[in-house]
C-alpha positions in Angstrom: 152.3 18.0 15.4 149.6 18.5 18.0 152.0 20.9 20.4 152.8 23.3 17.6 150.6 26.6 18.1 148.2 27.6 15.2 148.7 31.5 15.5 145.8 31.8 12.8 143.1 29.9 15.3 144.6 32.2 17.9 143.9 35.4 15.8 140.5 34.1 14.8 139.6 33.5 18.4 140.8 37.0 19.7 138.4 38.6 17.0 135.6 36.4 18.2 136.4 37.5 21.7 136.6 41.2 20.9 133.3 40.7 19.1 131.5 39.2 22.0 132.8 41.7 24.5 131.3 44.2 22.0 128.1 42.4 21.9 127.8 42.0 25.6 128.8 45.9 25.9 126.0 47.0 23.9 123.5 44.4 25.6 124.4 45.7 29.1 123.9 49.3 27.9 120.6 48.9 26.2 119.4 46.8 29.1 120.4 49.6 31.7 119.0 52.5 29.5 115.8 50.4 29.3 115.9 50.2 33.2 116.6 53.7 33.5 113.9 54.8 31.3 111.2 52.5 33.4 112.3 54.0 36.5 111.7 57.5 35.0 108.5 56.8 33.6 107.1 55.0 36.6 108.0 58.2 38.7 105.5 60.1 36.6 102.0 59.4 37.8 99.2 60.4 35.7 95.7 60.9 37.6 93.6 58.0 37.3 90.4 60.1 37.8 90.2 63.7 37.0 88.3 65.9 39.3 84.6 66.8 38.2 83.7 70.1 37.0 81.8 70.9 40.3 85.0 69.9 42.4 87.2 72.2 40.2 84.7 75.1 41.0 84.6 74.5 44.5 88.6 74.2 44.8 89.2 77.3 42.9 89.5 80.5 45.1 86.3 83.2 44.7 87.3 86.4 43.1 
């Protein structure tokens, strides 16, 4: 009896495999999106020090 194939068991494993493949695909997609967001966000450099008012006046051209 051990050599008889249980088709229900095969179907269940196939469903579990499909679900796991789907879950891994979603996980990889989310990780990729977060990684690209971090790369884009790290490219936007905000100034750590804003120039003082006198520096701004000095840098603007005189009319």
